[in-house]
N, C-alpha and C positions, 0 to 999 in steps of 0.2 A: 591496335592489337600488340604494336611495339611498346607503346606509350603502358597498356596492362603489366607487360611484363616487367618494363622498368620501373613501375609503382611494385610489383610483388619485391623484384629485387632489392629496391629500398628498405623495403619493410621488412625482409628478411635481413638484411645487413643490420638494421636496428634491436632486431629481435633478437642476433647473434653476440650484438656487442651487451645487451641487457644481459645475456647470459652468463657474461663476462665478469658482472660487478659481483660482490660479497661482502660480510661483514667482518670486521676487524676487531677481535677483543685482547688486550691486554690487562696486566698488571702490575703497580707502582708496588715496592715495597723499599724499606731502608738497609741499612748496612747491617742489619740483624735479622734481614729475612722475614719483617715483617709488618702486612699490609699497611700503606699508607691512606688515610680515610682523606679525601676531601681536597685531591692531588688534582690541578688544572693541566690538560692537557687539549694540546692547539695543532693542530695542522696548515703549516704557514699557507702553503700554496692554494689551498680550498677554503681559507680563511674560516672556518668552523673549529668549535671546541665543545669540549664537554668536564666534568669532574669525576672524580674517580666515588664509588661507593663505599659501603660499610665494609666491606672484604679485600677492597683495593682495586677492585673491577670496573673495564672500563669500556663501550665499545662504541664503533662508526660503523654505520650501515649504509649499502648502495656506493663501495666504493668502485671505483676501477682501475685497472689494472696502470699501472706507473710508482713511479719515484717521487716520494713523500717524505717531508723532514718536517717531524714529531717533536715538539718543545715541551717538556713535563716540568712542572715548577709547584712548590709549595714550602711556603714560609718556614724556615728554619734549616731547609735546606738546598744546596747548590742547585742551581737549573740543569737541567738535561737535556740536552739535544742529539737525536740520532735519525739518520737519513737510511732510510727501507725502501727497496726495491719490489715492488710486487708485482707477480707473476699470476695469471689468471688460475682462478681453483685453488691457489698453494697454500691463502691463507684462513679458508673459510671455518677450519676444524681447530685452528692452531691458538694458542694463547701466547702474548708476544709480553717478556718480562722487564721493566724498565727500574734498575736500579738508582736509588738518589743516595750520596752521601750528605749527611746533616754538616752545615757551614760551622767553619771556626767559631764565629760569634757574630750571630744574629739572630733576629727575633723568635719565640719558639712558635712554630704555626700552632693556631689554635684553630680547629673545627669545633659546629656548634650543630644542633639541629632544629632549631627554633622552627624554621618553614617544613620540618616534617622529612627532611632530605639532608643530607650531610652536606656542607659546604665549610669552606673560610670565611672566616667571622668578617673578613674586609670585605666578600662578595655579597653579603649579607643586605638587602636595602630597607631595613629595620633597627632601629635602634636597637641594638643588644651589648652587654658585656656578658663576659665568661672568666671565672677565675677559678683553676684547677688545684687540686689538690697539694702539687708540690710549691706552690705560694702560699698557701695557707699555712704547712708545715713551714716552710722557711720565717715566715713572718710570725709563728706563734700565734695566728688566728684559731679559736677554739670555740667560739661564740658568733653569734649572728649578727650582734651588733656592729661588732668589730669589722666583721667581714663587710657589712653596708658601706664602710667608709670607701671600700675601693672602687665604688660604683657608681659614679653618676645618676642624680636623681633617683637612688635608693635609702630609705635610712629605716631601719627595724627597731623597735622598742619591746623589749619582752620585760614585762612587767611581772609574769610569772609565768609558769609554763601552759597554764591555762589561758591566760590573756596577755598573746601579743599582737602586737601593730606591726605590719607588712606594709611600709608605705612610699607608693612609686609618685611621681613628681606631683605631689600634695594628699593624693588623695589614700585614707585610710584603710585595712582590712577588717573593719569591725564588725563582730557578726552578733545580732542580741537576740532577736526570734528565732527559734530552733528551724524554720524552712530559709531563713537569710543566707545568702550567697556570701563569699568575701568577695570584696574588688577585684582583689590582685587572686589571680589563679595560681595555684600552687601544685607543683608534680612532682612524684617521685617514680623516677624512671618509668618515665611516660604515662604513668597512672595519676588521676585526680585525687587531690586530700580536700574537701569539702570543710572540713572543719580547721579555722585557724591554728588551731593549737595544735593541729597533726603538723603543723611546719616548723612546730619547735624541734628539732631533730640536731643531733650530734654531727658534727662537721667530722668523721671519721672514715676512710677509707673510702673516699669520692673520688670520681674521676674528675670533676667538676661543677660550680653553679652555675646556670645561666641564668639572666635578668632578660628580659624585651618588657621594653616600654612600649604605652601606648595601647590602645583597644588591640585585641587579639582572640576576639572570639572565633573567628574562622580557624585559628589554630592551634588555638587551647581551649574552646570550649564558654560554655555559659558566663563561667565564671570569671573570666579574664577581661574585665570590664575595662581595666588601665594600665595592665600589665601582666606580667607572668613569674616565677619563680621556678625555676627547674633543677631538683636535687638529681644528679646521676651519680651513682654509686658505681664503684670499679666493679667489672664483670669478669666472670673468669678468663682465663688466659690458655694456651698451651703448654707452657713451659711451668717449671715449679718455681715460684720464689714467693715473698712474702716479706714483713717486717714484727720490730717487736719496738713499741714505744713507752716510758716511762717519765714521769714526771713529778715534781711535790713543788713545792710554793708558801707563801705566806697564807693565811687564813686555815691551816691545814690543808691545805689544798692538795689531791692527791690526783695524777691524770695519768691512765693505764689504757693502750690500744694496742691489736695487736690484726694482723690478718695472715692467712697462709693459702697459696694457689697451688693445688693438686691437681695434675691431670690425671682422671683415673684412668681412660682408653685412649689411646694416641689417635690425634689428630679428629677424635668423637666425643668424647666426655670429660667435662673440668669442671673441677667446682671451686668456690672461696668461699673462707670462713673468716670473719672477722666480729672482733669483740671492743668495746671500749668501756671503762669505768673510769667514773668524773664525779667526785665529790669534794666538796670545800663548807666549811664554816659560813656562816651567815657573817656581814660584813656593820650588822646595826645589833648590839647586844640587848636582849627585852629584860629589865627589870625583874619581871614575873618569872624569868626561866627561860634556858636556850637563847639561840641566836633567830635573827630574821635577815632574809637575802641570799639565803644559801642555797644549795645544789647538790645534790645524790641522782645522779643517775649511770643508768648500768642498758648497757644495748647489745644485741648478736646479730648478727646477719649472715644468712646462707644461701649462696648463689650457684646454680648451676647450668651450665650449656650443653646442650646437646647437638652437634651435627648429625642432623637425620640423613642428610646426604650432601653433596657440595651446592646443592639450593634450599635446602633448606634446614632453618636454625630456630631452636627453641631455648628460650631463656626464661628458668625460673627464679625469683627472689623472695624468701623469707625474710622479714625484719621486726626485730621487736623492741623497743624501749621502754625503761622503766624509771619512770621519777618520783622522788621523794625527797620533794626540798620541803626545809622548814617555812613556816609563812612570812608573808609579804609584810615588810615595812613600812606600814601606814600610820605615820606619824605626823601630830595634830597642829596645825599652825595657831592653833589657839590656847590651847593648855599645855602645862610643864609637864615634865616625865615626874616620878617618885620621889628625883636627885633636887627638884627645884629646878629643873633648867628648861627656857625657854628655846626652841631651835635647835635643840640636840641632832645631828647627824649621824651619832655613833650609837646613841641608848635611846630608846624607846619604853615604854611604858604602856603595854598591848595586856590587858587582864585575861585571857586566857592562855596565855605563858605557850609552854611546848605543845600544846593541841593545836595551836595554828599551823598548817600545812598545807601543800601544794602538790598534790599525788597526781600521778598518768600512767595510764598503759595504754600504749600504741601498738598495734601490731597492723602488719603492710604484707599482704600476698602479692605478688604479681605473675603474670605468667604471658611473653609474650612472643608468638609463633610468625615467623616471619618465610615468606616460600617465594623465588625468585622463579618465576616462567621464564624468564632471560634478564639478563642485564639491564634491561631499560622495563621490566614492567617484573614487578611483586607485590605481592599481598601482607599485611600485618594486620593481626590480630591482637587485642592488648584487652586480657581480664585481669581484673584487679578488686580484690577485696579488703576491706579495711575496717579494722574496730579502733574505737576513739573512748576510753575511760578516764573520768577525770573527777576530781573531788578536790577543793579548795576551801579553806575556812580562813576568814581575815576578820580583822576588827577597823569597823566602818568609821567609831569613831577617833580612833588614832588614840586614847586616851587609857586612864587606871580604869574610867566607870566600865560599866557592862552596859552602856544604853543600846551600841547598835551592832550587835555580833553578828555577821551576815554568812552564808554559806551557798556555794554553788555545785550542784552533781550533773554530769554531763555524761551519756551514757550514746554511742553512737556508732551504727554497722551503716554500710557502705558495700555495694557492689553496683561494677561498671565495665561495659561491656564495649569497646569499639573495634571496628572494623575498619579497614583503609585501604585503598588500593591506590598505590603510586605508581605515575608511568613518564617514559619521556621517548620523544616522536622526534625522530631526524635530529636528536642534537640541536633542536628547535622550539620544543614544546615540551614543559615539565609541570607536572600537577599531580593533585591526589583529588579523590573523592572518598567520600564513605558516611557511617551513620554509627551514632554510639547512644547507647541504653546507661542509663542512671537508677538505681534504687538505692533510697538511703531512708532510716528509720533515726528517729533523734527523740531520747527523753532528756528532761532537761527540768530540774527542782531547785529552787531557790528557797533557802531557810533562811527565817529570821530569830534572834535570841534575844530577851532583853531582860532585863533590870527595871522597870518603871518607876524606881525609885530615885535610878537617876536620869533615866530618860526625860523625866518630866521638867527639869529644867531643858532642854532643846524647845519647849513649847511654853516656857515661862520667859525666865530671863538663862540663857546659853553660858553667859560669865561666870555664872554660879554654881555650875556642875562638878568643877575641879575647883579644890582647895590653892591657895600657893606652894603649898608642900608637896603639890600631884597627886593628891588620895579624892578620891572622890565625895561628893558632899548628897548624904541619902537625903530624900526627903519621903517620911511613908504614908504621905495620906494629901490627897488632892487638897488644897488649902481651904478651909471653910469658910467660903465667902459665896454664900448662895446667890448674891445678886451678880457676880462674875462668870460661877460655873452652876449655877441652877440645881439640879439634882443631884447630882454629882459630888456636890461641893462636901468636902470631908469623908468620901470613900476612901477607902484604903488600896494603897498601889502594890502590885505585883512583885515579889523579889523575883520572879521567876514565869517568862512568859515564852512560848515558842509554835512558831507557825510556818506552813510552808507553801508555797506554789509550784505546781504543777503542769508543765507544758511537754505534749508532746507533738511530733512531723513526721508524716509518711512524706517523703518529694521523691518522685515518679519524675521520669525527662528524658525526652524522645529527642534526639538531633540528627542534623541531615548536612551534611556538610560538602564543598569541593572549593576549591584552590588551583589555579592554574597562571603560566608564567609563558610568555611568549617571548621569545628571540626574535623581535622586528628585524634587526641586523645584527651585527658582529658587537655595537657599541649600546642600543638600544632594547631595553627590555620592559614588558608592561605584562603588571601583577595583576589577577584578581581573583575575591573569594567572597563568598559566604556561609552563613549556618544559618541553618531555622533551627528553632527551638519550640519545643512545645512541653508543658509544665503542669503537674498537676500535686499540689498541697493538700494535704486534711491535717489541721491543727486544732490540737484539744487543749485545753484549759478546765481547771480547777484549783479550788484553796481550801484550807483547812488549819485548826486550832490543832497543835500537835503536840503541847505537852505546857505542866504550868496551871496558873492560872489564866481566867478571863484577864483580859488588858483595858482597864476604866479609860485608859489615853484612847484607847479606839473610838471613843465618843467626840474625841478633838478630830480625828481623822476619816471620820463617816464608817468605818471597818471595823465597828464592834461586832463580836470580841475579841478581833483581830487589831494591827494595828497597820501594817502596809499593806497584807491581801486580804482582802474581801471574801468569807466565807460563802464556797458557790459549790453545786453540784455540775460534773463533767458538760462541758460543750466542746461544739467541734464544727469546726467551720471547715469548708472542702473549696478550692478555689481551681482552677483551669485559668491559663495564660499561658499568651505566643509572643515570639518577638522574631526579628531576623534583625542579623548586623551582617555587616561587611566590610570589605577593605578594595583599593585599588590606590598599586603601587607604578610608578614608573622610576627604573634607573637608568644612568647614561653612564658609561666608561669612558673617561677621559683617558684613559690609557690602561695597560694592562695592570693597575696598581693603582689605580684613581676612581672616584666612581661619585656622582652626584648624585640624588636620590630626592623623589617628593612622594606623598600619601596624604591619600582621606579615607579614614577607618570610623565605623561608629559601635560603640561599644553599650551595653546595654546591664545593668541590674536588676533582676527580674522581681515581680511582685513581693513584697513582704506583708504577712500577714502575721500580725502582730496582738495579741490580750493584752490589755492595760490592767494596771492592779486592780480595779474598780470590775474587772469581769467581764466588761465589753470588748469587742474586738474591730481591731481598724483592719484595712488593707490599706499598704502605700503603693501610689501610683509607678509604676516601673522607671527606676533613672534612667536616663539616656545621655550620652555624650558622644559630641561630634569632635575628631581629632583631625589636624592639619600638620603635618610636617613637611619638613625638607631638610634634609641633610647633608657631609660631604665625610669620604674616607679615602684616605691615602697609606700609602706605605713607601716610602723611600729608602733603597737602597738595602734594603732586607731589613734593615737598623734603625729605622725612624717611622714609629704610626702613630695617627692622628685622626680624631673624627671627631666631628660636630655637628650639632641637632636642635635644629630651632621648632618651638613646636607651640601651639592653640589647641585650646581644649573650650567648648561653649557647653553645660552641663544645662541639663531639664527636669525637674523633682530633684533636688539635691537632697540624697539620703542622710541628714547630720543624727547624730546621736547625743541626748541631753540626758541630765536627773529632773524630771520631772516631781513636786513636790505641790498638790493642789488638795489643800484639805475640804474644798467644796463638792470636789467631786470624789473624793478618797482614793485618787491617784497618786502615787509614791511608786515611782520606779523609773529606771532606767532602761529608755523607749527611743526610738527612733522619729525623726520629725523631718516634714518636707520644709527644706529650706529653700525653695522655689529654683530661682538660677546663679550661675555662678559661671565667671571663669578665669582661666589660668593660662598663661604662656609662660616663658622662660627660653633658656637655651643650657643644653652640655654639651661640656668638650673633656675628650682624655686623650692622653697621650702615655707612650711608650718609647724610650731612647735607649738602643745601645751605643754608650759614648766610645766604649772599648771592651776589649775580652775582660777588664776587672770591674767596668763600674756600668750600671743601668740605671737612669731616671723613668719615674711614675709619676703623671698625679690626673688630676680632675677637676672639675668648676662647673657647678650648677648653678643658674639665676632661676627662681620661680616666684613671680607674682602671681598669686591663688586668691583670687579675695570673691565675695558673693558679691552679684549684683545688688544696683539699688532698688531697681521693680521686676518683681515676678512675672511671667506671662501674661496677667490681664492689667498689668501696668500698675498693679500697685505696690505701696513701699512693701520692702521684706526688712524683717527683724533681725537678719545678723546683716544689712547693709552695709559694706565698705568692709566687712571682717576677713580676716586673714583664715583659709584652714588650718587647721591646728596640726600640731606636730610637723609644721611645714616653715624651716628657714627661708629667708628668701635669698640667700648666700651660703654655700657651702664648698669644700673645696679639701680633697686629701694632696699632700705631696711626698712620695716615699723614695727612698735612693737603696739599691742594693750594692754593695762594696763587695767584691769578692777576691781574694789575692793566695797566688801560691806560695805558700814556704820552702816544699819541697814537693819530688812527684808524689807524695802519700797523702800528703799534708794542703789543707785548703781554709784557709781565717774567711770568714765572712763576716759583715754587719748590715741590718736594713732599719736604720730611723725611721720614722713617719713622722707625720703631722696632722691634725685636721682640724677643720675649723666649722662651725655654726654659727649663723646670726639669728637673733633674738626670734623666738618662735612661741604660740602660746599654745596652754594645752587643752582649748576647748574652743570649738567653733563659739562661741559667746563671746571669746576673748575676755573674759571678764578680768579686770585690772587686777594686776599681783598676780595672776595666775598663769604665770610664764616664765619661760627661760632665758637669760639676759645670754647674749654672744659668749660664746667659751673654744678655748684652743685644748685640745691636748694630744700629745706629746706620747708615742710608745718607742720601744726599740730592741730587738731580736738581733741578737748575736755569738757566735761560735766557731766552732771547730767541724772538717768534714775530712774523714777520712777514707782512702781510696780501698784501701785493703786492710783488715775487713772493713766494708761499708758502714761507717757508723757515721753520724752526729751528734754532738753536744752542744747543746743548746742556752742562752743565757736570756732571759726576757725581761724585761719592765713593763705595765701597761700602765696609761696612766702618770706616765715620768712623774710630774711636778705634784700629783697628790691634787687635782684640778676638784673641788665640790660644786657639783651641779647636779641637777635633780631629774628625774626618770618620770616623774607622774607628780601633777598636782589636780586638786578637785575631787575626785573620786566619792565614793559613797556621802562622806559627809558633807556634801555640796547642798545634799536635800535639807539640811538644815542650818546650812551656814555656818559650817565648822569645817572647811574644807583640809583634808590631809596633803603630804606631800611624801613621795619615795624618793632617797638618799640614790644617786647612782656608785657606780661601784669608784670607790678610791684608790690608791697605788695599790699595785701587786704584783708581784715579782714572782719568778721562780726558776726552774731547769731541769733540763730533761734530756735523755740521751735515745736516741733511736739507732736499730741495727736494723740493715736492710741486707734479704738475703735472695 
């Protein structure tokens, strides 16, 4: 009996002790009382820690009465320590505020959401870089290509607003078929962009741009086969602020942007309105009228944030962008312009003149709902709708001849719904699970128009199409040689022939995903995740002659009465596909500011359904990549940050793009090919060093060895064996510095010079001799004055300081007939702008 009473007494004691445990919530703010996201909060005695969420809040559960030492830190702020004595029950309903003071001169803290939770970038166990709007402004970066120089492993080529290439670690985000998904996933405010052209957006009023490398299907969906780029615009805030910026430059450049943030209901409803206008004449003159490679963009963005309660937040973003750019300067490598000049990069002779253009209308609607059940459990629902309409007319032969005039008209509509539950358990387990539904409809029309009297030379002797003075040589009939041309010998050739190929796709995707991180100890954590995808695509195709006379040259290509697109009635193919991707990541913290990580992940590009020019359908095998990485990150004294990542990729069924010209089948088109197996490996490094209060240094270096294997999975020799991946230099780096000196209390001078380098790379996976860009250097500089009161900045900038001549593209449509064209890249540009922040 005594033992029973003793047992009851002990159990009662434990019960009483358990009842005394409590939860402790805190809020971390800066000197202006704004919440700090991603701050690290650590309890020394218990050896446990957590980070603040998007509201600056954190929570510890099951604490017992006693005295605890808290350490709160965030890059860019002084570390804060506080000892708190807890008494039973006193703290369960209170929120304690910790205020951090900004460091005099230290690294700016950057938080990211790549893993679907707020974290300091130094603590994320994947290869990730972020660039904020302030850095874009100071360095006068207004285009995606210049931004990419600051991010290791990223290359962005904008041939036109409809034809971009986002390249991460050698893999290019082309899409040809309307059901093809970009290999590099693009996101705008947490919502997917399914057409690569939707990622060609103006960099104005952005919070930051995050770039994640490696297969990220678990985190960013089925399109993130090799990485993701996330554009995050500034969200409304609780105070009144904004800016106005205006600039001018050579080539009649005008750039105006503005934003205003207005709280409508105090601590409840906020709005932000932003707009941009950016225009520039083309830097290539067309002797047929107008300029080429210019810009004319207008954009408008409306954002609102509604705090329905202290636990519920609703964000809405309306984003619209209109592009009305002149045409692209596809210049022939074989023919002179009408001035008789060969190889000019400043003057082209493209017969359509000012009719050449690249238009696009982009609309994004995003609704983001977030509800906190408690500090460590919240629900996110992201609803998005996007329309993308574009039209481009280009000269495929790059000369004064009307031989190959092409057009592409795209109209896509996409709806996406994601629901995700995020959780944290006992400050040891963090993760999320969710579902995603995507519905997309794409309509794509390719048009071809020709003067056969010019084009016939491409079938006979291409050297005769253009005379030495740059004018075309017309041949009114097929040569009257029956022995060579049979019954069509002597037949008249059409002065005008028009044809079109129509493609549509309805793409539906259901996805389930889950990811979890276990803190197995204070130093070691393990993350694992997967995403299961079910796709359905229905693709249709038909072709017809749309104008002019029948094409006698269609007898050469087997597509009569057309040349490229064999006339056909509507055909449809319906396909169901599924796939599983995942990741496994281990991270070990060497100390509070350094860690190493290793990971394995699998990426997948869904099966592609494509119709060839002769009307036959082909279903491509899904492309699969296995990725292995090891990385190191460190921050020293809050003044130096360094990271390095080594990676290895193994590809199966590598999907490459190629121009196909096969008269025996009538197949003349730009199609996806299965290039078999490929391997790439490399190293990325970057650093930032705050030398002193006046000087900071930044740099990055990337080595990529990306080649096609000698044999495919069946042991057969591959067509591209040993070839380099296109648009992928083996070596690239960027170095920049920022000097900032104080003239007096109100006036500061700054200068940001930068230099970037890319080694030789090919424009096509076929590695055709001569179709490459030799290694080159580029230098830029941005300098100016900052005034404290009023808060104004005057900037002068020069891009391509030494006017380096290099190419943006080579090959293109003309490659079908052995007359490749090239696009010259931007020459030296300069200008000035003034910005007022209020």
